[in-house]
ZADREN-983131 format. One record per atom (N, C-alpha, C, O, CB): residue in one letter; x, z, y. Coordinates in steps of 0.001 Angstrom, whole numbers, plus 500000, padded with zeros to 6 digits. Glycine has a CB too. Layout:
ZADREN-983131
AXZY...
***
This chain:
ZADREN-983131
X488455479353504679X489561479024505546X489911477557505386X489939477021504277X490773479912505246X490170476938506484X490589475541506444X492101475508506461X492742476303507148X489994474726507635X492662474594505709X494109474452505736X494486473427506790X493712472530507124X494657474043504350X495680473586507295X496153472659508313X496598471362507658X497105471366506536X497305473278509128X496407470260508357X496870468964507891X497743468361508970X497353468286510135X495683468026507540X498911467938508578X499842467313509507X499658465808509416X499720465233508329X501320467723509201X499433465175510553X499277463723510607X500477463164511346X500754463555512480X497931463306511304X501186462253510708X502348461611511308X502021460145511534X501608459445510609X503613461773510412X502206459683512756X501945458284513092X503279457641513409X504006458090514296X500943458146514296X503593456583512673X504839455858512893X504506454405513193X503593453835512595X505786455972511660X505234453815514105X505082452386514374X505998451632513431X507183451944513308X505403452041515865X505439450646512776X506262449848511874X506185448393512314X505175447937512850X505803450011510389X507241447703512083X507275446277512427X507458445477511159X508179445879510246X508410445961513444X506804444356511118X506985443457509988X507820442283510472X507660441828511604X505611442980509399X508681441807509646X509594440732510040X509241439405509402X510027438460509459X511008441096509680X508063439322508794X507701438033508208X507378437053509333X506924437454510405X506491438177507232X507606435813509090X507501434772510105X506117434604510683X505996434412511893X507940433489509540X505062434665509884X503733434356510385X503026435584510957X502123435436511781X502899433754509283X503413436792510541X502709437991510984X503656438830511820X504523439515511278X502164438805509777X503500438785513128X504388439551513988X503653440726514630X504106441255515645X504989438650515066X502523441139514051X501783442276514606X502438443581514165X503012443698513082X500294442237514163X502321444534515049X502798445871514712X501585446758514483X500612446696515234X503720446452515837X501644447555513479X500533448466513206X501059449856512896X502136449994512317X499675447947512039X500331450865513264X500786452228512976X500607452555511501X499660452105510855X500024453245513840X501528453341510989X501436453852509631X501052455320509735X501722456091510422X502786453658508840X500001455704509072X499520457079509156X499765457751507818X499354457258506768X498009457135509543X500446458892507881X500701459689506685X500061461054506903X500251461669507952X502244459816506388X499316461524505931X498751462872506024X499410463735504973X499604463322503829X497200462859505844X499747464928505382X500422465859504489X499851467250504753X499943467750505874X501981465828504695X499270467870503750X498754469216504009X499908470147504352X500937470150503676X497965469754502787X499732470930505395X500775471851505833X500778473121505004X500016473269504048X500599472193507300X501635474012505388X501706475307504722X500441476095505043X499927476005506158X502979476095505157X499937476857504093X498777477681504416X499176478720505456X500327479153505504X498207478366503144X498227479110506278X498489480089507317X498842481441506723X498854481624505505X497289480217508232X499127482379507605X499523483705507163X498421484376506356X498699485116505412X499893484565508356X497194484122506719X496087484755506010X495363483772505098X494200483982504755X495107485357507003X496032482723504714X495410481696503894X494982482169502526X493931481743502046X496334480567503741X495741483027501874X495423483440500517X494792484809500417X494669485353499320X496642483414499697X494389485379501541X493847486729501525X492364486690501157X491557486030501812X494050487415502894X492036487408500104X490649487552499665X490407489023499330X491343489753499003X490339486629498429X489165489447499413X488836490829499068X488896491006497556X488343490205496802X487434491216499607X489571492056497129X489737492341495713X489105493703495417X489804494657495076X491249492318495306X487794493785495547X487084495040495320X487133495465493851X487189496666493588X485636494908495773X487116494541492874X487160494973491471X488410495782491103X488400496503490105X487077493768490580X489485495673491893X490682496476491607X490351497963491646X490937498746490899X491808496157492617X489425498356492501X489105499769492665X488154500285491596X487682501419491672X488508500002494024X487874499452490600X487138499894489422X488095500179488270X487679500665487218X486103498840489007X489388499873488470X490399500158487457X490946501568487679X490724502171488729X491546499105487502X491657502080486688X492212503431486806X493207503538487965X493107504488488742X492895503834485497X494172502606488124X495067502725489285X494331502634490624X494713503306491582X496128501647489225X493290501819490700X492516501716491934X491761502999492240X491725503449493385X491542500558491846X491163503583491219X490456504853491400X491441505945491796X491130506784492642X489699505250490110X492627505941491189X493647506932491550X494045506819493017X494235507834493687X494882506769490664X494174505596493519X494519505422494939X493444506018495837X493757506680496827X494712503932495271X492188505788495501X491101506347496297X491086507871496215X490846508543497218X489760505783495833X491340508419495030X491409509872494860X492562510442495686X492405511475496338X491582510242493362X493720509775495664X494863510233496452X494535510249497939X494938511167498654X496079509342496194X493809509241498408X493430509198499824X492478510337500180X492654510993501206X492781507851500160X491477510575499344X490499511630499631X491165513004499593X490947513821500488X489332511576498621X491968513264498574X492650514559498498X493653514694499643X493852515792500164X493365514721497133X494280513600500034X495201513639501173X494499514041502459X495045514808503252X495867512288501355X493288513527502673X492512513920503856X492187515412503801X492277516103504816X491205513088503956X491812515907502626X491512517335502475X492767518169502738X492694519206503397X490955517630501057X493915517724502227X495174518448502459X495500518520503944X495885519572504452X496332517775501702X495343517401504633X495645517394506068X494669518277506837X495068518965507777X495603515962506619X493396518264506449X492403519083507146X492660520572506930X492533521366507862X490993518723506673X493018520950505712X493245522368505421X494547522887506032X494624524057506406X493262522592503917X495546522058506135X496860522506506616X496972522488508134X498038522780508677X497948521639506024X495892522149508825X495932522133510281X495380523450510803X494364523907510279X495131520931510851X495961524073511771X497177523719512492X498422524137511711X498427525143511002X497180524369513875X499439523362511858X500710523640511184X501493524624512052X502228524227512957X501535522317510933X501324525902511760X501886526943512617X503337527273512305X504097527647513197X501067528184512501X503718527137511056X505088527500510671X505757526303510001X505117525288509725X505094528738509718X507038526441509751X507819525335509205X507305524811507880X507325523604507643X509228525758509040X506845525699507014X506340525262505709X505117524368505877X504971523360505186X505993526477504827X504247524746506797X503049523932507043X503401522610507696X502772521585507431X502058524692507918X504415522641508556X504841521384509184X505409520436508140X505135519237508185X505886521649510286X506195520949507202X506738520122506123X505600519577505258X505588518399504902X507736520937505257X504648520448504926X503513520027504114X502719518934504827X502323517947504206X502606521227503795X502486519106506125X501754518091506897X502523516778506963X501930515703506877X501473518598508315X503843516863507116X504653515640507122X504466514877505819X504230513669505827X506145515972507338X504572515585504701X504420514940503392X503005514386503229X502828513270502741X504739515938502252X502003515156503633X500618514705503485X500343513464504333X499701512524503865X499650515828503871X500824513456505574X500580512308506454X501366511090505982X500830509982505940X500956512650507908X502642511290505625X503456510180505113X502817509574503866X502709508354503745X504890510660504796X502400510424502954X501792509937501712X500463509247501977X500160508222501366X501591511091500730X499677509799502876X498383509196503199X498563507807503800X497898506859503382X497601510091504168X499457507681504775X499671506378505423X500229505370504429X499797504218504400X500625506516506627X501186505800503616X501778504904502627X500739504458501595X500674503280501246X502958505589501927X499939505390501114X498902505049500138X497844504152500769X497328503247500114X498250506323499574X497519504395502027X496560503542502731X497089502113502845X496334501153502695X496258504111504131X498385501978503110X498983500638503174X498905499948501819X498546498772501752X500450500720503641X499235500653500735X499155500060499397X497708499726499040X497447498739498352X499755501014498346X496769500550499508X495356500268499260X494955498943499895X494241498148499282X494474501404499800X495414498702501127X495102497431501784X495835496262501130X495322495143501108X495460497504503265X497030496516500599X497744495454499878X496903494985498693X496805493786498431X499140495952499393X496303495923497985X495477495553496834X494095495065497252X493568494128496652X495337496736495892X493501495681498268X492166495284498703X492148493853499221X491209493106498946X491661496229499779X493171493467499965X493227492134500560X494047491143499735X494287490021500180X493801492223501948X494474491541498551X495273490688497654X496520490148498354X496874488980498194X494423489518497135X497169490990499115X498357490571499860X499508490261498908X500327489385499186X498777491658500864X499572490977497787X500620490693496790X500583489242496351X501623488595496228X500465491606495570X499385488736496115X499240487368495641X499343486363496784X499757485224496566X497913487202494922X498975486766497994X498966485843499132X500375485568499656X500692484442500039X498101486405500253X501210486597499669X502573486420500176X503473485937499048X503544486552497984X503120487743500784X504130484870499288X505030484309498274X506471484696498619X507320483840498865X504880482749498187X506721485996498628X508075486468498916X508623487140497665X507872487732496891X508092487452500136X509927487045497472X510523487554496224X510680489073496224X511789489590496358X511881486907495997X509577489774496074X509596491232495982X509015491608494629X507991491068494210X508792491902497159X509671492532493954X509092493083492737X508106494163493189X508474495327493348X510207493663491754X506858493762493390X505852494638493972X505624495882493128X505494496981493668X504552493891494147X505574495725491832X505280496860490956X506412497876491011X506160499078491095X505056496388489507X507653497409490963X508790498325491045X508835499015492405X509132500206492485X510104497575490789X508544498282493466X508532498867494808X507479499963494912X507747501043495437X508273497785495865X506289499681494411X505234500698494455X505556501864493526X505242503012493843X503880500083494074X506178501581492386X506576502629491449X507546503603492113X507370504817492010X507215502014490191X508560503085492788X509541503938493469X508871504707494605X509108505903494774X510721503092494015X508040504023495379X507347504662496498X506447505796496016X506450506879496600X506520503630497272X505688505559494971X504785506577494445X505568507719493810X505155508875493905X503822505964493425X506684507417493167X507534508465492605X508096509384493678X508158510599493493X508668507848491818X508506508801494798X509012509604495918X507901510506496455X508134511682496731X509563508690497049X506702509959496602X505583510766497096X505241511887496122X504873512983496543X504353509886497334X505358511623494837X505087512641493824X506062513810493961X505652514971493947X505177512033492412X507341513502494092X508363514547494234X508179515306495551X508274516533495578X509783513931494167X507918514582496635X507731515239497930X506516516161497923X506582517271498452X507583514197499035X505418515720497337X504232516578497252X504508517805496392X504031518896496702X503038515792496683X505271517640495318X505619518766494448X506393519820495234X506084521009495161X506448518284493235X507398519380495983X508192520311496796X507317520938497884X507392522143498126X509408519585497434X506498520129498530X505693520609499656X504666521651499225X504485522652499918X504989519443500327X503990521438498099X502987522431497716X503643523727497274X503080524800497493X502095521889496600X504828523659496653X505528524890496271X505934525674497517X505737526887497583X506773524567495410X506500524982498500X506914525648499739X505694526229500451X505716527380500885X507666524661500671X504648525445500568X503430525889501264X502822527105500571X502451528077501228X502395524746501329X502723527050499265X502108528145498517X502969529399498558X502448530504498715X501866527728497069X504275529240498421X505147530418498408X505195531106499769X505229532335499831X506555530024497982X505198530351500842X505271530961502173X503947531621502551X503934532764503009X505651529908503223X502837530911502364X501561531462502811X501027532549501883X500272533406502343X500545530358502929X501379532554500611X500908533629499729X501674534920499968X501226535987499549X501040533213498265X502814534844500630X503609536035500925X503073536798502134X503461537945502354X505058535646501166X502196536188502914X501634536879504076X500740538016503586X499852537802502760X500832535892504989X500977539229504100X500220540402503659X498866540503504353X497971541187503856X501021541666503914X498708539857505455X497452539952506206X496809538571506288X497475537543506161X497696540530507634X495523538579506498X494798537313506623X494450537105508089X493577537776508639X493508537301505732X495137536181508697X494926535922510115X493844534874510350X493627534471511493X496222535477510760X493176534433509327X492201533364509470X492808532008509143X492089531033508923X491636533355510878X494127531952509111X494821530702508782X495341530705507343X495634529651506779X495981530470509753X495453531890506762X496077532000505441X495263531281504361X495823530506503585X496248533471505066X493976531521504303X493144530931503245X493128529403503290X493297528774502245X491722531455503355X492932528774504461X492973527305504474X494347526745504106X494446525683503493X492573526793505843X495403527462504481X496751526986504154X497006527074502647X497644526193502070X497815527803504924X496512528127502020X496641528234500558X495773527166499887X496174526582498880X496232529663500064X494596526912500439X493742525838499900X494444524489500016X494345523652499118X492382525794500640X495151524281501122X495911523032501284X496954522902500184X497151521819499633X496591522977502672X497622524010499863X498627523975498797X497981523675497445X498543522933496640X499389525309498733X496807524247497195X496112523987495929X495716522514495835X495888521886494790X494860524890495796X495185521964496928X494869520533496923X496145519696496843X496119518570496346X494063520154498180X497258520241497332X498550519576497166X498938519470495694X499531518480495266X499635520326497939X498593520507494921X498837520453493469X498020519311492861X498530518530492059X498469521818492785X496753519225493252X495894518159492719X496424516776493098X496397515850492287X494455518326493233X496903516646494328X497427515347494750X498746515037494051X499043513875493771X497617515315496272X499541516071493768X500765515853492992X500419515293491619X501063514358491143X501570517167492851X499407515862490989X498972515369489675X498466513930489791X498751513100488928X497863516284489086X497717513636490853X497205512269491041X498352511278491245X498323510176490697X496241512216492248X499363511665492031X500506510767492235X501337510632490958X501860509553490677X501389511279493387X501466511710490183X502187511607488903X501458510669487941X502096509898487224X502348513003488258X500131510731487923X499362509796487096X499569508368487583X499684507444486778X497859510155487116X499617508185488905X499889506858489458X501257506343489054X501419505163488741X499783506889490967X502253507243489061X503604506862488628X503581506435487165X504213505446486793X504601508035488832X502855507176486339X502788506834484922X502191505440484710X502754504629483975X501966507878484167X501062505165485346X500422503854485164X501266502719485742X501287501619485191X499039503848485817X501960502982486846X502865501961487392X504055501736486469X504518500605486319X503357502368488792X504552502802485849X505666502665484915X505239501817483715X505979500938483273X506164504056484450X504041502088483193X503535501298482062X503392499833482465X503777498939481711X502174501855481569X502838499588483654X502665498208484116X504014497529484334X504176496351484014X501845498177485412X504975498264484876X506308497694485114X507003497385483789X507622496330483648X507171498663485957X506906498297482816X507515498057481503X506881496848480820X507586496051480201X507373499300480608X505576496704480925X504899495554480314X505269494249480998X505277493197480358X503392495745480358X505573494299482289X505958493070482993X507402492687482701X507787491542482938X505762493237484499X508212493614482194X509615493339481890X509816492708480521X510868492123480258X510410494609481973X508826492817479647X508994492268478297X509010490744478347X508262490138479115X507864492764477359X509873490113477518X510013488646477567X508849487880477029X508869486649477025X511202488238476829
***
């Protein structure tokens, strides 16, 4: 990426007696980097435990959404809401790390605390959603062809809850280490 350079041309006059020529003064000043100036691919992040956890959360989230479709009753609709919300949110955080957006944007956000709170909310929501999904669909006395995939969705919801809880733990450790003086 090329950075922008601002060129300012000013006319200056000299007041010495023998030299009455005017000449332009040129000043160059590098401008602010563009919006995507600091964005680089950060593939090595996905070789770390938090990076692998994000990928696992995405894959299990896709399985949860596939198994819980169609969302025929309220419990399945709640489960799908949580699965889709968590998937989109995790996908956004994945791109934040993949494109090094945290480092590129110079805005005063405590990124680790923000992700910690976000992941904690997803952990609690998945916990509630899999309990509701499992309790409602396991109570059905007959198998209409939808019961087994819905129960499988709840089981994968348990796995994703564990993955998000592990993510919360690693974010908490990282946040605590960043708080020490």
